[in-house]
C-alpha positions as CSV (number, residue, x, y, z in Angstrom):
1,Y,0.0,0.0,0.0
2,E,1.2,3.5,-0.7
3,G,0.1,7.0,0.2
4,K,-3.0,7.2,2.4
5,K,-3.5,3.5,2.1
6,A,0.0,2.7,3.5
7,N,0.5,0.5,6.5
8,W,1.9,2.1,9.7
9,T,4.9,-0.1,9.8
10,P,7.9,1.8,11.2
11,P,11.0,2.1,9.0
12,G,13.2,-1.0,9.5
13,Y,10.4,-3.2,10.6
14,T,8.5,-6.0,8.8
15,I,5.4,-8.0,9.4
16,I,6.5,-11.5,10.5
17,N,3.2,-13.2,11.2
18,G,-0.2,-12.6,9.8
19,N,-1.7,-11.6,6.4
20,L,0.7,-9.4,4.6
21,S,-2.2,-7.9,2.6
22,E,-3.9,-6.8,5.8
23,R,-3.7,-3.1,6.5
24,Y,-2.3,-1.9,9.8
25,T,-4.0,1.5,10.1
26,T,-3.1,2.4,13.7
27,Q,0.0,2.5,15.8
28,E,0.1,3.1,19.5
29,T,2.3,5.9,20.8
30,T,2.2,8.7,23.4
31,W,0.9,12.2,22.9
32,N,4.3,13.6,23.9
33,A,5.9,11.5,21.2
34,I,3.6,12.9,18.6
35,A,4.4,16.4,19.7
36,D,8.1,15.7,19.6
37,M,7.9,14.2,16.2
38,A,6.0,17.2,14.9
39,E,8.6,19.6,16.3
40,A,11.4,17.4,14.9
41,L,9.8,17.5,11.4
42,I,9.5,21.3,11.6
43,G,13.2,21.5,12.7
44,A,14.2,19.2,9.8
45,F,12.4,21.5,7.3
46,L,14.1,24.5,8.9
47,V,17.7,23.3,8.8
48,S,17.4,21.7,5.4
49,T,15.2,24.2,3.5
50,D,14.4,27.8,4.5
51,Y,12.1,29.9,6.7
52,I,9.3,30.3,4.0
53,T,9.2,26.6,3.2
54,T,9.0,25.8,6.9
55,I,6.2,28.2,7.5
56,K,4.3,26.6,4.6
57,F,4.8,23.2,6.1
58,M,3.6,24.3,9.5
59,D,0.5,25.8,7.7
60,W,0.0,22.5,6.0
61,L,0.1,20.8,9.4
62,G,-2.9,23.0,10.4
63,L,-0.9,25.4,12.6
64,D,-2.1,29.0,12.6
65,V,1.3,30.6,11.8
66,I,0.2,33.0,9.0
67,P,-1.9,35.9,10.5
68,Q,-4.6,37.0,8.1
69,Y,-6.9,40.0,8.0
70,E,-9.2,41.6,5.4
71,Q,-9.6,39.7,2.1
72,N,-7.4,36.9,3.2
73,S,-4.1,38.9,2.7
74,V,-1.2,38.8,5.1
75,M,-1.4,41.2,7.9
76,E,0.7,44.4,7.5
77,I,3.2,45.5,10.1
78,P,1.7,48.2,12.4
79,S,3.2,51.7,12.2
80,I,5.9,52.5,14.7
81,L,5.6,56.3,14.3
82,Q,3.9,58.6,16.6
83,R,0.8,60.2,15.1
84,N,2.4,63.6,14.6
85,S,5.6,62.3,13.2
86,T,6.7,62.5,9.6
87,N,9.6,61.0,7.7
88,D,11.4,64.4,7.7
89,L,11.0,64.6,11.4
90,V,12.4,61.2,11.9
91,R,15.4,62.0,9.7
92,Q,16.0,65.2,11.6
93,F,15.8,63.4,14.9
94,Y,18.2,60.7,13.6
95,D,20.8,63.3,12.6
96,E,20.5,65.3,15.9
97,K,21.0,62.2,18.1
98,L,23.9,61.0,15.9
99,F,22.3,57.6,15.5
100,N,24.6,57.0,12.5
101,E,27.2,56.1,15.2
102,I,25.1,53.1,16.1
103,E,25.0,52.0,12.5
104,K,28.8,52.4,12.2
105,E,29.3,50.3,15.4
106,I,27.1,47.4,14.3
107,R,28.1,47.8,10.6
108,Y,24.6,48.0,9.3
109,D,22.8,51.0,7.8
110,F,19.0,51.1,8.3
111,T,16.9,51.9,5.3
112,N,14.0,52.9,7.6
113,K,15.7,55.0,10.3
114,A,12.5,54.9,12.4
115,Y,13.1,51.2,13.2
116,L,16.5,52.1,14.7
117,I,15.1,55.0,16.7
118,T,12.3,52.8,18.0
119,A,14.7,50.1,19.2
120,F,16.5,52.7,21.4
121,T,13.3,54.5,22.7
122,H,12.3,53.7,26.2
123,S,8.7,54.4,27.4
124,T,10.0,57.1,29.9
125,Y,11.2,59.3,27.0
126,G,7.6,60.6,26.8
127,K,6.4,63.3,24.5
128,K,9.9,64.0,23.0
129,A,9.7,60.6,21.2
130,V,9.1,60.6,17.4
131,T,8.4,56.9,17.4
132,K,6.7,54.4,19.8
133,D,8.8,52.6,22.4
134,Y,10.8,49.4,21.8
135,K,8.4,47.0,23.5
136,R,7.0,45.3,20.4
137,L,10.4,45.1,18.7
138,K,11.8,43.5,21.9
139,F,9.4,40.5,21.5
140,V,10.4,40.1,17.8
141,G,14.1,40.2,18.7
142,N,13.8,37.8,21.6
143,A,12.2,35.1,19.4
144,L,14.8,35.7,16.6
145,L,17.8,35.4,19.0
146,E,16.7,32.0,20.2
147,Y,15.8,31.0,16.7
148,L,19.2,31.9,15.3
149,I,21.4,30.7,18.1
150,V,20.1,27.2,18.3
151,P,21.0,26.2,14.7
152,Y,24.5,27.6,15.2
153,I,24.9,25.4,18.3
154,L,23.5,22.4,16.4
155,L,25.9,22.9,13.5
156,T,28.9,22.6,15.8
157,K,27.8,19.0,16.5
158,K,29.3,19.2,20.0
159,F,26.1,19.2,22.0
160,T,23.7,16.3,21.3
161,T,21.1,16.4,24.0
162,S,18.2,18.9,24.1
163,G,19.0,19.7,27.7
164,N,22.6,20.8,27.0
165,I,21.5,22.8,24.0
166,T,18.8,24.6,26.0
167,C,21.2,25.5,28.8
168,L,23.8,26.6,26.4
169,R,21.3,28.8,24.5
170,K,20.2,30.4,27.8
171,D,23.8,31.0,28.8
172,I,24.7,32.7,25.5
173,L,21.6,34.8,25.7
174,N,21.9,35.6,29.3
175,K,20.8,39.2,30.0
176,S,24.2,40.0,31.5
177,R,25.8,39.2,28.1
178,L,23.4,41.2,26.1
179,A,24.0,44.1,28.5
180,K,27.7,43.7,28.2
181,I,27.5,43.8,24.4
182,L,25.7,47.2,24.5
183,V,28.1,48.6,27.1
184,D,31.2,47.3,25.3
185,H,30.1,49.1,22.1
186,H,29.0,52.2,24.0
187,L,25.5,51.8,22.7
188,H,23.9,52.3,26.1
189,T,24.7,56.0,25.7
190,K,22.2,56.2,22.8
191,I,19.2,54.9,24.7
192,L,16.4,57.5,24.8
193,C,15.0,57.6,28.3
194,D,14.4,60.0,31.2
195,H,17.1,61.3,33.5
196,T,16.5,58.7,36.2
197,E,17.0,55.7,33.8
198,S,19.9,57.4,32.2
199,K,21.7,57.7,35.6
200,I,21.1,54.0,36.3
201,L,22.6,53.0,33.0
202,S,25.6,55.2,33.4
203,S,26.2,54.0,37.0
204,Y,25.9,50.3,35.9
205,A,28.4,50.8,33.0
206,D,30.9,52.6,35.3
207,E,30.6,50.1,38.1
208,K,31.0,47.0,35.9
209,N,33.9,48.6,34.0
210,F,33.6,46.4,31.0
211,S,37.1,47.1,29.7
212,T,37.6,45.7,26.2
213,K,35.6,44.0,23.5
214,E,38.1,41.2,23.5
215,N,37.2,40.1,27.0
216,V,35.7,36.6,26.5
217,S,35.3,35.7,30.1
218,V,32.5,33.2,30.7
219,E,31.9,34.7,34.2
220,L,29.6,37.7,34.2
221,P,28.1,40.0,36.9
222,N,25.0,38.8,38.7
223,S,22.2,39.1,36.1
224,S,19.8,40.3,38.8
225,K,21.7,43.6,39.0
226,V,21.5,44.3,35.2
227,P,19.2,47.2,34.3
228,K,16.3,45.5,32.4
229,I,16.5,48.2,29.8
230,L,19.9,47.0,28.4
231,P,19.0,43.5,27.3
232,D,15.6,44.8,26.2
233,V,17.2,47.3,23.9
234,F,19.5,44.7,22.4
235,K,16.6,42.4,21.6
236,A,14.7,45.4,20.1
237,L,17.7,46.2,18.0
238,V,17.6,42.7,16.6
239,G,13.9,43.0,15.9
240,A,14.5,46.3,14.2
241,I,17.1,44.9,11.9
242,S,14.7,42.0,11.0
243,L,11.9,44.4,10.0
244,D,14.2,46.7,8.2
245,T,15.5,43.9,6.0
246,N,12.0,42.5,5.3
247,Q,12.7,39.5,7.7
248,S,16.0,38.5,6.1
249,L,17.4,36.1,8.7
250,K,20.7,35.9,6.9
251,T,21.3,39.7,7.2
252,V,20.2,39.7,10.9
253,W,22.7,36.9,11.7
254,D,25.4,38.6,9.7
255,V,25.0,41.7,11.8
256,I,24.6,40.2,15.3
257,F,27.1,37.3,15.1
258,P,30.2,39.5,15.2
259,L,28.8,41.0,18.4
260,F,28.4,37.5,20.0
261,Q,31.6,36.0,18.5
262,P,34.1,37.0,21.2
263,F,32.4,34.7,23.7
264,I,30.1,32.3,21.9
265,D,32.9,30.3,20.3
266,H,34.7,30.3,23.6
267,I,31.7,28.7,25.4
268,I,31.0,26.1,22.7
269,E,34.6,25.0,22.5
270,H,34.3,23.7,26.1
271,T,32.8,20.4,24.9
272,N,34.0,18.5,28.0
273,I,31.4,20.2,30.3
274,H,27.7,20.0,30.5
275,L,25.6,22.9,31.6
276,K,23.0,22.7,34.4
277,Q,20.5,25.3,35.1
278,S,19.9,26.3,38.7
279,S,18.7,29.3,40.7
280,N,20.1,31.6,43.2
281,N,18.2,33.4,46.0
282,Q,17.0,36.1,43.6
283,S,15.4,33.4,41.3
284,E,17.8,34.4,38.6
285,K,19.0,31.7,36.2
286,I,22.7,30.9,36.4
287,I,24.9,28.3,34.8
288,E,26.9,25.6,36.7
289,C,29.3,23.2,35.1
290,K,28.9,19.4,35.8
291,S,31.2,16.6,34.8
292,D,30.3,14.2,32.0
293,E,29.6,11.4,34.5
294,S,27.3,13.3,36.7
295,S,25.5,14.9,33.8
296,D,25.0,11.5,32.1
297,K,23.6,10.1,35.3
298,L,21.3,13.1,35.6
299,Q,20.1,12.7,32.0
300,N,19.5,8.9,32.5
301,D,17.5,9.5,35.7
302,S,15.5,12.2,33.9
303,N,14.7,9.8,31.1
304,K,13.6,7.1,33.6
305,E,11.2,9.6,35.3
306,V,9.7,10.6,31.9
307,T,9.2,6.9,31.0
308,K,7.6,6.1,34.3
309,G,5.3,9.1,34.1
310,V,3.9,8.4,30.6
311,K,0.4,6.9,30.9
312,K,-1.7,8.4,28.2
313,K,-1.5,6.7,24.8
314,A,-2.6,7.8,21.4
315,N,-3.8,5.8,18.4
316,I,-2.6,7.3,15.1
317,T,-5.0,6.4,12.3
318,T,-4.2,6.7,8.6
């Protein structure tokens, strides 16, 4: 049988007893296994094809991944300008604030300068703002960072378990690191906010004394002390680049990877350690190193618990 009439015989298995012409239309499995397989298929499409093809596949699966509005067309990106702002006003603001220095530092020139200004506009800037604040861009950037970092980790072929990849991703995207990138490149001085927030940012930068861009130390200041505005602005900047390039993931990666490179390769090169997530008294996520033996035992114990906990079954029908 082929196509929709095919038997549910797993690859590598054959029917030993029984009528070979009999159709086997169901196979027992767990709901978690189904979800994992669906995610794995999406991941396979993503690493072997491209973003658009993957979205189409997810849509074919029945997932609501393409927002629609009037007349079944794709939803437009909402405006980021304030009501009384014009393109001329945005350009004038860009020139006055010397935002070209940001572009020079990250080596990317924005076509739409409003995206850049928005990424650096905090809600406390108030009526002086020519664009809306960075909140919406932050969510876009946060998703993109996780989306782009994971394939890079996978391609190194040094981390094989999902737990290690997850911990490594969280370590790389730790808010202390994102804050350090901004301060190292003096981009914190361009954030548009009120006087109180500005003093907090300056005080943090002076206190931490991030000396050089070549500093690749894995150890960073306690993330609970990082002003939230710093990692938020970095995420918003990533989101701004994405929208400005019409969602070109390659361009986004080409811009942000040099900012991460001083420490990302340093972390990944330590393949003899496994990363374990824990919490300190401030409920902030930190990273601890565990030996191969203890990490393997932890992984095996975890797998046993998952196996014992699975009770619900699902029948897949062709």
